[in-house]
Backbone as CSV, one residue per row, in Angstrom:
resi,resn,N_x,N_y,N_z,CA_x,CA_y,CA_z,C_x,C_y,C_z
1,UNK,-51.587,17.443,26.537,-50.990,16.128,26.631,-51.244,15.573,28.020
2,UNK,-51.521,14.313,28.060,-51.709,13.716,29.374,-50.360,13.325,29.960
3,UNK,-50.323,12.959,31.227,-49.063,12.715,31.932,-48.336,11.484,31.409
4,UNK,-49.042,10.458,30.977,-48.352,9.262,30.468,-47.649,9.561,29.140
5,UNK,-48.230,10.373,28.289,-47.593,10.759,27.025,-46.359,11.607,27.297
6,UNK,-46.415,12.484,28.303,-45.243,13.298,28.671,-44.112,12.420,29.183
7,UNK,-44.437,11.418,29.984,-43.418,10.514,30.515,-42.774,9.712,29.381
8,UNK,-43.587,9.226,28.459,-43.052,8.464,27.326,-42.141,9.345,26.473
9,UNK,-42.573,10.584,26.204,-41.766,11.515,25.428,-40.451,11.818,26.131
10,UNK,-40.497,12.006,27.432,-39.293,12.295,28.210,-38.329,11.098,28.170
11,UNK,-38.851,9.890,28.312,-38.016,8.689,28.272,-37.394,8.509,26.896
12,UNK,-38.166,8.736,25.842,-37.655,8.607,24.477,-36.550,9.633,24.222
13,UNK,-36.771,10.880,24.639,-35.763,11.930,24.434,-34.480,11.618,25.194
14,UNK,-34.587,11.174,26.427,-33.397,10.821,27.207,-32.686,9.608,26.606
15,UNK,-33.434,8.650,26.125,-32.829,7.470,25.494,-32.052,7.859,24.246
16,UNK,-32.617,8.714,23.424,-31.924,9.187,22.210,-30.676,9.968,22.584
17,UNK,-30.764,10.816,23.606,-29.620,11.606,24.070,-28.485,10.684,24.516
18,UNK,-28.772,9.682,25.339,-27.733,8.773,25.812,-27.200,7.871,24.691
19,UNK,-28.037,7.539,23.750,-27.584,6.772,22.598,-26.567,7.578,21.785
20,UNK,-26.829,8.870,21.573,-25.873,9.730,20.880,-24.563,9.838,21.650
21,UNK,-24.619,9.927,22.964,-23.403,9.994,23.778,-22.587,8.709,23.623
22,UNK,-23.250,7.566,23.643,-22.556,6.285,23.502,-21.926,6.162,22.117
23,UNK,-22.648,6.543,21.081,-22.108,6.488,19.715,-20.919,7.433,19.563
24,UNK,-21.032,8.643,20.112,-19.926,9.603,20.047,-18.699,9.057,20.777
25,UNK,-18.885,8.470,21.949,-17.764,7.918,22.719,-17.093,6.780,21.951
26,UNK,-17.877,5.934,21.294,-17.298,4.837,20.519,-16.438,5.360,19.378
27,UNK,-16.957,6.308,18.596,-16.184,6.825,17.475,-14.989,7.652,17.917
28,UNK,-15.063,8.288,19.081,-13.920,9.032,19.599,-12.809,8.101,20.059
29,UNK,-13.161,6.942,20.567,-12.156,6.005,21.081,-11.889,4.847,20.130
30,UNK,-12.330,4.941,18.902,-12.173,3.870,17.913,-10.711,3.455,17.762
31,UNK,-9.803,4.446,17.633,-8.389,4.135,17.441,-7.798,3.434,18.660
32,UNK,-8.241,3.804,19.840,-7.734,3.162,21.042,-8.236,1.730,21.169
33,UNK,-9.454,1.505,20.779,-10.049,0.174,20.897,-9.388,-0.814,19.939
34,UNK,-9.142,-0.401,18.702,-8.636,-1.316,17.690,-7.123,-1.300,17.527
35,UNK,-6.416,-0.433,18.243,-4.957,-0.477,18.291,-4.253,0.036,17.056
36,UNK,-2.998,-0.381,16.934,-2.107,0.099,15.888,-2.331,-0.690,14.592
37,UNK,-2.197,0.007,13.460,-2.338,-0.615,12.135,-1.206,-0.125,11.233
38,UNK,-0.518,-1.073,10.605,0.506,-0.736,9.612,-0.147,-0.848,8.241
39,UNK,-0.031,0.226,7.444,-0.660,0.204,6.123,0.085,1.099,5.145
40,UNK,-0.297,1.027,3.898,0.264,1.834,2.801,1.778,1.689,2.683
41,UNK,2.275,0.462,2.765,3.709,0.222,2.652,4.099,0.251,1.172
42,UNK,5.089,1.087,0.858,5.580,1.218,-0.514,7.089,1.084,-0.515
43,UNK,7.603,0.556,-1.602,9.050,0.500,-1.788,9.358,1.261,-3.070
44,UNK,10.121,2.326,-2.939,10.430,3.236,-4.048,9.163,3.716,-4.756
45,UNK,8.128,4.003,-3.991,6.887,4.534,-4.531,5.929,3.495,-5.094
46,UNK,6.301,2.233,-5.081,5.456,1.154,-5.601,5.003,0.276,-4.436
47,UNK,3.823,-0.267,-4.523,3.326,-1.171,-3.495,4.162,-2.440,-3.424
48,UNK,4.339,-2.959,-2.215,5.133,-4.180,-2.026,4.231,-5.400,-2.195
49,UNK,4.731,-6.372,-2.951,4.086,-7.668,-3.100,5.149,-8.715,-2.781
50,UNK,4.794,-9.746,-2.036,5.773,-10.787,-1.714,6.368,-11.373,-2.984
51,UNK,7.697,-11.557,-2.959,8.388,-12.143,-4.096,8.760,-11.153,-5.176
52,UNK,8.606,-9.853,-4.904,8.954,-8.827,-5.885,10.454,-8.847,-6.160
53,UNK,10.814,-8.759,-7.428,12.222,-8.690,-7.822,12.595,-7.224,-8.010
54,UNK,13.686,-6.810,-7.377,14.160,-5.438,-7.500,15.553,-5.456,-8.118
55,UNK,15.926,-4.344,-8.763,17.206,-4.285,-9.472,18.243,-3.413,-8.775
56,UNK,17.849,-2.687,-7.758,18.792,-1.841,-7.021,18.896,-2.318,-5.587
57,UNK,20.096,-2.192,-5.011,20.284,-2.694,-3.647,19.729,-1.732,-2.607
58,UNK,19.732,-0.433,-2.869,19.213,0.545,-1.907,17.748,0.817,-2.228
59,UNK,16.884,0.567,-1.265,15.444,0.730,-1.450,14.899,1.663,-0.379
60,UNK,13.993,2.559,-0.784,13.341,3.480,0.158,11.963,2.925,0.497
61,UNK,11.732,2.682,1.786,10.457,2.135,2.249,9.684,3.240,2.950
62,UNK,8.427,3.433,2.543,7.547,4.421,3.163,6.242,3.735,3.555
63,UNK,5.537,4.353,4.474,4.248,3.799,4.881,3.665,4.573,6.045
64,UNK,2.648,3.974,6.663,1.963,4.598,7.783,1.696,3.549,8.848
65,UNK,2.008,3.900,10.087,1.723,3.047,11.238,0.859,3.881,12.189
66,UNK,-0.431,3.851,11.935,-1.362,4.679,12.693,-1.394,4.255,14.157
67,UNK,-1.325,5.213,15.053,-1.373,5.037,16.511,-0.138,4.366,17.088
68,UNK,0.959,4.285,16.353,2.163,3.615,16.840,2.999,4.540,17.712
69,UNK,3.591,3.954,18.738,4.562,4.664,19.571,5.972,4.283,19.136
70,UNK,6.200,2.995,18.912,7.489,2.524,18.407,7.279,1.734,17.128
71,UNK,8.234,1.881,16.229,8.181,1.184,14.946,9.576,0.650,14.656
72,UNK,9.666,-0.624,14.321,10.961,-1.206,13.997,10.935,-1.769,12.586
73,UNK,12.065,-1.617,11.912,12.266,-2.153,10.571,13.450,-3.094,10.656
74,UNK,13.212,-4.387,10.487,14.244,-5.423,10.625,14.969,-5.324,11.969
75,UNK,14.201,-5.085,13.039,14.763,-5.045,14.387,15.384,-3.724,14.787
76,UNK,15.397,-2.749,13.901,15.995,-1.447,14.183,14.891,-0.408,14.282
77,UNK,14.874,0.343,15.395,13.816,1.330,15.594,13.986,2.490,14.614
78,UNK,12.864,2.901,14.003,12.895,4.026,13.067,11.924,5.105,13.545
79,UNK,12.109,6.299,13.023,11.316,7.452,13.440,9.995,7.513,12.678
80,UNK,8.973,7.966,13.389,7.669,8.203,12.773,7.225,9.602,13.148
81,UNK,6.418,10.231,12.291,5.907,11.561,12.625,4.616,11.433,13.437
82,UNK,3.989,12.568,13.746,2.810,12.568,14.609,1.621,11.838,14.005
83,UNK,1.552,11.770,12.686,0.437,11.073,12.046,0.764,9.610,11.752
84,UNK,1.986,9.174,12.083,2.368,7.782,11.907,3.105,7.486,10.618
85,UNK,3.394,8.497,9.808,4.112,8.268,8.549,5.583,7.997,8.824
86,UNK,6.172,7.120,8.024,7.597,6.843,8.160,8.229,6.703,6.786
87,UNK,9.542,6.886,6.768,10.331,6.786,5.535,11.726,6.351,5.939
88,UNK,12.200,5.278,5.352,13.510,4.734,5.711,14.113,4.043,4.500
89,UNK,15.433,4.110,4.384,16.143,3.420,3.306,16.821,2.187,3.882
90,UNK,16.806,1.108,3.100,17.495,-0.114,3.494,18.347,-0.592,2.332
91,UNK,19.341,-1.395,2.667,20.214,-1.988,1.657,19.930,-3.483,1.625
92,UNK,19.660,-3.992,0.432,19.368,-5.413,0.266,20.622,-6.171,-0.128
93,UNK,20.718,-7.402,0.343,21.804,-8.290,-0.058,21.384,-9.029,-1.322
94,UNK,22.335,-9.479,-2.117,21.966,-10.257,-3.302,21.204,-11.520,-2.902
95,UNK,20.117,-11.799,-3.618,19.314,-12.979,-3.325,18.027,-12.631,-2.593
96,UNK,17.650,-13.510,-1.697,16.369,-13.459,-0.992,16.494,-12.583,0.256
97,UNK,15.598,-11.609,0.435,15.606,-10.711,1.589,14.223,-10.671,2.223
98,UNK,14.185,-10.609,3.547,12.923,-10.470,4.274,12.923,-9.118,4.965
99,UNK,11.841,-8.373,4.763,11.666,-7.081,5.440,10.585,-7.275,6.481
100,UNK,10.934,-6.979,7.737,10.010,-7.116,8.853,9.725,-5.732,9.425
101,UNK,8.448,-5.353,9.457,8.031,-4.071,10.031,7.112,-4.389,11.204
102,UNK,7.454,-3.872,12.383,6.690,-4.155,13.588,6.389,-2.843,14.309
103,UNK,5.148,-2.700,14.789,4.730,-1.475,15.468,4.011,-1.822,16.768
104,UNK,4.187,-0.964,17.782,3.486,-1.119,19.059,2.868,0.216,19.442
105,UNK,1.706,0.145,20.119,1.091,1.363,20.632,1.291,1.439,22.139
106,UNK,0.782,2.502,22.758,1.025,2.723,24.184,0.263,1.762,25.085
107,UNK,-0.656,0.986,24.544,-1.408,0.014,25.339,-0.885,-1.406,25.170
108,UNK,0.203,-1.566,24.422,0.798,-2.883,24.230,0.281,-3.635,23.018
109,UNK,-0.659,-3.072,22.282,-1.133,-3.710,21.055,-0.031,-3.641,20.005
110,UNK,0.053,-4.637,19.151,1.105,-4.631,18.137,0.563,-5.110,16.798
111,UNK,1.296,-4.747,15.759,0.998,-5.193,14.400,2.337,-5.464,13.733
112,UNK,2.387,-6.487,12.903,3.638,-6.865,12.256,3.366,-7.268,10.812
113,UNK,4.216,-6.807,9.929,4.132,-7.148,8.495,5.488,-7.688,8.045
114,UNK,5.470,-8.724,7.248,6.678,-9.301,6.662,6.552,-9.306,5.144
115,UNK,7.615,-8.861,4.482,7.640,-8.833,3.022,8.913,-9.528,2.537
116,UNK,8.807,-10.219,1.416,9.930,-10.932,0.848,10.296,-10.313,-0.500
117,UNK,11.556,-9.943,-0.636,12.055,-9.334,-1.858,13.221,-10.135,-2.399
118,UNK,13.409,-10.085,-3.700,14.538,-10.751,-4.343,15.353,-9.686,-5.067
119,UNK,16.644,-9.618,-4.717,17.540,-8.665,-5.370,18.533,-9.442,-6.197
C-alpha cells in the first residue's frame, strides 16, 4: 500500500470510531435530553379518555412517569418507584371531575396531563 492509501484508511477508521462514540453518547443520554414523560395512565385498569363516565367514586390511577423526580396528582405529591411507576387512589365528587398529573425531572423539565371524568 502506498502512503496516501494508508492515510485515507487511517482517517476513515478514526472517523468511524468517533462516529460510533457520538452515536453511543446520544443514545446513552437520550432520557436526559428529552426529559420526563408521563405515559400509560390507566384508571381501574382501563385507559383514560376525556369525558369517561365512571360509576364508582373511588378510582385507582396507575401509570408511568419516566425520569421523574417529583410527581403530583391534583396538587398532591405521590410516590413513584425507581422505574417511574405509580399507583394512587382518588375519590371523585358527583359530576364533573378533573384529574391533573404533573411530573418534574432533576433538570427542571416537566410534563403535565389533564383528564376529565364524570361520576
